TIBA-422477 format. One line per 3 residues: number of its first residue (from 1); their letters; for each residue x, z, y of C-alpha. Coordinates in Angstrom, 3 decimals, always signed. Each point is the difference from the previous one (the first is absolute). Example, Ala and Ser with C-alpha at 12.3 -4.5 7.8 and 13.67 -1.06 7.14 Angstrom:
TIBA-422477
1	as	+12.300,+7.800,-4.500; +1.370,-0.660,+3.440
This chain:
TIBA-422477
1	xxx	+0.077,-0.113,+0.088; +1.354,-1.005,+3.293; +0.125,+2.772,+2.627
4	xxx	-2.457,-0.361,+3.227; +2.635,-1.077,+2.373; +0.823,-2.892,-2.225
7	xxx	-3.428,-0.988,-0.428; -0.619,+0.266,+3.550; +3.050,-1.814,+1.224
10	xxx	-0.859,-2.942,-2.544; -3.364,-0.376,+1.248; +1.064,+0.333,+3.752
13	xxx	+2.394,-2.658,-0.692; -2.654,-2.211,-1.120; -2.014,+0.471,+2.495
16	xxx	+2.687,-0.512,+2.699; +1.202,-3.229,-1.558; -3.653,-1.123,+0.246
19	xxx	-0.652,-0.679,-3.540; -3.377,+0.698,-2.046; +0.549,+1.715,-3.422
22	xxx	-0.511,-3.121,-1.588; +2.555,-2.098,+1.862; +2.445,+2.825,-0.138
25	xxx	-0.260,+0.370,-3.330; +0.314,-3.795,-0.671; +3.228,-0.096,+2.220
28	xxx	+1.846,+2.951,-1.671; -0.928,-1.084,-3.738; -2.888,+2.499,-0.806
31	xxx	-3.124,-1.218,-1.880; -3.197,-0.167,+2.031; +0.456,+2.634,+2.714
34	xxx	+1.968,+2.887,+1.378; -3.076,+2.587,+0.045; +1.144,+1.897,-3.310
37	xxx	+3.633,+0.318,+1.554; -1.310,+1.446,+2.945; -2.471,+2.202,-1.489
40	xxx	+3.057,+1.324,-2.188; -1.741,-1.346,-3.249; +2.886,-2.525,-0.657
43	xxx	+3.600,+0.916,+0.330; +2.250,-1.615,+2.595; +2.009,-1.980,-2.288
46	xxx	+3.839,-1.099,+0.545; -1.045,-3.751,+0.196; -2.525,+0.852,+3.049
49	xxx	+2.892,+2.092,+1.501; +2.482,-2.994,-0.323; -2.674,-2.444,+1.355
52	xxx	-0.354,+2.163,+2.940; +3.693,+0.244,+0.568; +0.533,-3.840,-0.436
55	xxx	-2.969,-1.278,+1.838; +0.012,+2.580,+2.967; +3.151,+1.715,+0.247
58	xxx	-1.790,+3.582,-0.918; +2.232,+2.699,-0.823; -0.802,+1.529,-3.381
61	xxx	+0.884,+3.446,+1.023; -2.362,-0.267,+3.008; -2.666,-1.042,-2.300
64	xxx	+0.666,+3.390,-2.191; -0.121,+2.143,+3.047; +4.083,+0.496,-0.008
67	xxx	+0.338,-1.849,+2.900; -1.271,-0.734,+3.515; +1.720,-3.356,+0.064
70	xxx	-2.659,-2.597,-0.775; +2.112,-2.717,-0.079; +3.254,-0.386,-1.690
73	xxx	+2.410,-0.316,+3.056; +2.268,-2.822,-1.050; -2.734,-2.171,-0.703
76	xxx	-2.021,+0.917,+2.538; +2.397,-0.826,+2.739; +1.980,-3.222,-1.006
79	xxx	-1.158,-2.542,+2.707; +3.288,-1.869,+0.030; -0.274,-3.763,-0.039
82	xxx	-0.642,-1.452,-3.489; +2.027,-2.962,+0.719; +2.734,-0.484,+2.377
85	xxx	+0.607,-3.867,+1.067; +3.337,-1.266,+0.822; +1.219,-3.278,+1.257
88	xxx	+2.838,-2.167,-1.743; +3.030,+2.355,+1.379; -1.769,+2.758,-1.685
91	xxx	-1.039,+1.868,+3.199; -3.598,+1.344,+0.700; -2.124,-2.388,+1.652
94	xxx	-3.546,+0.272,+1.314; -2.914,-1.597,-1.674; -3.050,-0.889,+1.875
97	xxx	-3.430,+0.838,-1.326; -2.681,-1.646,+1.509; -3.556,+0.728,-0.045
100	xxx	-0.680,-1.934,-3.132; +2.817,+1.271,-1.888; -0.810,+3.614,+0.786
103	xxx	-3.051,-0.544,-2.000; +2.278,-0.517,-3.270; +2.606,+2.413,+1.278
106	xxx	-0.971,+3.399,-2.138; -0.674,-2.093,-3.141; +3.459,-1.798,+0.077
109	xxx	+1.769,+2.905,+1.673; +2.801,+0.064,-3.133; +0.241,-3.609,-0.581
112	xxx	+3.087,-1.543,+1.427; -0.732,-3.287,-0.402; -3.318,+0.417,+2.029
115	xxx	+2.132,+0.743,+3.242; +1.998,-3.181,-0.113; -3.065,-1.970,+1.253
118	xxx	-0.084,+1.961,+3.403; +1.947,-1.046,+2.768; +2.915,+2.325,+0.543
121	xxx	+2.872,+0.320,+2.945; +3.022,+2.019,+1.081; -0.050,+2.194,+2.915
124	xxx	+3.271,-0.119,+1.648; -0.721,+3.040,+2.204; +1.793,+3.385,-0.813
127	xxx	-3.603,+1.792,+0.651; -1.152,-1.505,-3.212; +3.240,+0.572,-1.850
130	xxx	+0.388,+2.906,-2.829; -3.813,+0.073,-1.019; -2.401,-2.537,-1.892
133	xxx	-2.374,-1.824,+2.132; -2.979,-1.937,-0.513; -2.349,-1.819,+2.226
136	xxx	-3.834,+0.521,-0.433; -2.911,-1.744,+1.781; -2.661,+1.923,+1.460
139	xxx	-3.705,-0.684,-1.322; -2.851,+1.390,+1.580; -0.646,+1.957,+3.499
142	xxx	+0.533,+3.694,-1.534; +3.086,+0.603,+1.705; -1.216,-1.304,+3.695
145	xxx	+1.164,+0.299,+2.645; +3.422,+0.128,-1.261; +0.062,-2.685,-2.751
148	xxx	-2.356,-3.388,+0.298; -0.917,-1.956,-3.216; +2.594,-2.767,-0.464
151	xxx	+3.083,+1.964,+1.387; +2.597,+1.001,-2.106; +1.874,+3.274,-0.568
154	xxx	+3.546,+0.593,-1.137; +0.312,+2.936,-2.218; +2.640,+2.486,-1.407
157	xxx	-0.173,+0.887,-3.703; -0.754,+3.956,-0.457; +1.360,+1.706,-2.742
160	xxx	-2.045,+2.912,-0.166; -3.347,+0.920,+0.973; +1.196,+3.366,+1.867
163	xxx	+1.983,-2.317,+2.358; -3.313,-0.987,+1.304; -0.836,+0.968,+3.778
166	xxx	-3.076,+0.297,+1.635; +0.672,-1.997,+3.304; +0.905,-3.132,-1.789
169	xxx	-1.714,-3.193,-1.396; +0.532,-0.750,-3.666; -0.910,-2.848,-2.379
172	xxx	-1.055,+1.697,-2.865; -0.380,-1.750,-3.466; -2.609,+1.303,-2.288
175	xxx	-0.895,-1.048,-3.662; -2.310,-2.616,+1.122; +0.600,-0.649,+3.616
178	xxx	+2.512,+0.044,+3.096; -1.135,+1.537,+3.400; +1.941,+1.026,+3.119
181	xxx	-0.957,+3.519,+1.008; +1.134,+3.648,+1.445; +0.693,+2.307,-2.669
184	xxx	-0.883,+3.745,-0.235; +1.344,+2.519,-2.554; -2.028,+2.990,+0.339
187	xxx	+1.597,+3.580,-0.994; -1.556,+1.442,-3.055; -1.850,-3.572,-0.785
190	xxx	+0.672,-2.404,-2.751; -1.344,-2.531,+1.644; +1.482,-2.301,+2.566
193	xxx	-2.234,-1.281,+3.151; +0.265,-3.620,+0.936; -1.151,-0.364,+3.910
196	xxx	-0.807,-2.986,+1.637; +0.815,-0.144,+4.153; -3.340,-1.600,+0.211
199	xxx	-2.511,+2.711,+0.266; -2.903,-1.924,-1.636; +1.760,+0.249,-3.233
202	xxx	-0.087,+3.588,-1.224; +3.171,+1.649,-1.450; -0.059,+0.273,-4.111
205	xxx	+1.799,+1.680,-2.563; +1.870,-1.282,-2.761; +2.233,+1.423,-3.075
208	xxx	+3.554,-0.331,+0.105; +0.150,-1.594,-3.382; -1.931,-2.959,+1.672
211	xxx	+3.051,-0.884,+2.064; +2.359,-2.473,-1.209; +2.224,-0.768,+3.093
214	xxx	+0.043,+1.309,+3.499; +1.765,-2.002,+2.748; +0.725,+1.712,+3.348
217	xxx	-1.016,-2.458,+3.019; +2.904,-0.509,+2.384; -0.971,-2.935,+2.126
220	xxx	-2.690,-2.555,+0.324; -0.169,-3.918,+0.719; -2.215,-2.135,+1.492
223	xxx	-0.217,-3.611,-0.623; -1.384,-2.829,+1.580; -3.149,-1.306,-1.513
226	xxx	+1.738,-3.104,-1.536; +2.535,+2.107,-2.494; -2.504,-0.886,-2.837
229	xxx	+2.760,-1.382,-2.354; +2.858,+1.511,-1.302; +2.447,-1.927,+1.785
232	xxx	-1.611,+0.545,+3.368; -0.137,+3.600,-0.546; +3.379,+0.084,-0.976
235	xxx	+1.107,-1.795,+3.138; -2.078,+2.199,+2.038; +1.390,+3.212,-1.679
238	xxx	+3.645,-1.272,+0.696; -0.820,-0.534,+3.710; -1.562,+3.220,+0.428
241	xxx	+3.129,+1.648,-1.634; +2.139,-1.723,+2.380; -1.984,+1.233,+2.986
244	xxx	+0.340,+3.415,-1.810; +3.954,-0.367,-0.563; +0.151,-1.237,+3.681
247	xxx	-1.733,+3.030,+1.246; +1.841,+2.224,-2.217; +2.846,-1.432,+1.357
250	xxx	-0.692,+0.232,+3.961; -1.037,+3.645,-0.379; +3.442,+0.853,-1.405
253	xxx	+1.865,-1.993,+2.703; -2.544,+2.148,+2.661; +1.090,+3.453,-1.819
């Protein structure tokens, strides 16, 4: 017989994840429903504990009341890029993920060959050295007035979820979507809150295991409307970079 805390944690977890007893049972390999487990009639099997660990990174010690850490630290916080792209000289380069490519990004996140179809370039500017950067096109109006639909953000890879700061914007890659948001970690909460700047979009909570990658937005680029092809995009990007470089050199001379 399981102890009451284990049954409560198991039941609360299912509700928190938003599954019915039947759906949760199918997911974790239990026949019909989880009702008997939740009532304490059926033992919580090693297979179920293993599935919860594998699929949702649930700490077995938490489940059995021996720890307050619900998610396993190592799995929960690893948000480093799944693939780092390099140029022919083996230097990091910056892949550009447009709105169309973004739709397939979460599913292809570990597929090295998938990234090869995307335009990429090198940024010969010191500010973009010693880190992995990626360009993402902004979709929708949830980050107005700061980011407009169709603009691009250049973002730096974050290794650990604890490095996220409340006053910056991030590209958050979930299991099924990519979005640009502010990210808030509240103390004593297992949830992470995603916040839009456009107040017509309410904030909402996600679980740490839903995050695949996090990229910290470092700059944005607004292109002319004719940058619809990869060539046009890259040309405008190079021009924007040249302007940025000139500005930086000017600032250095003045100082």
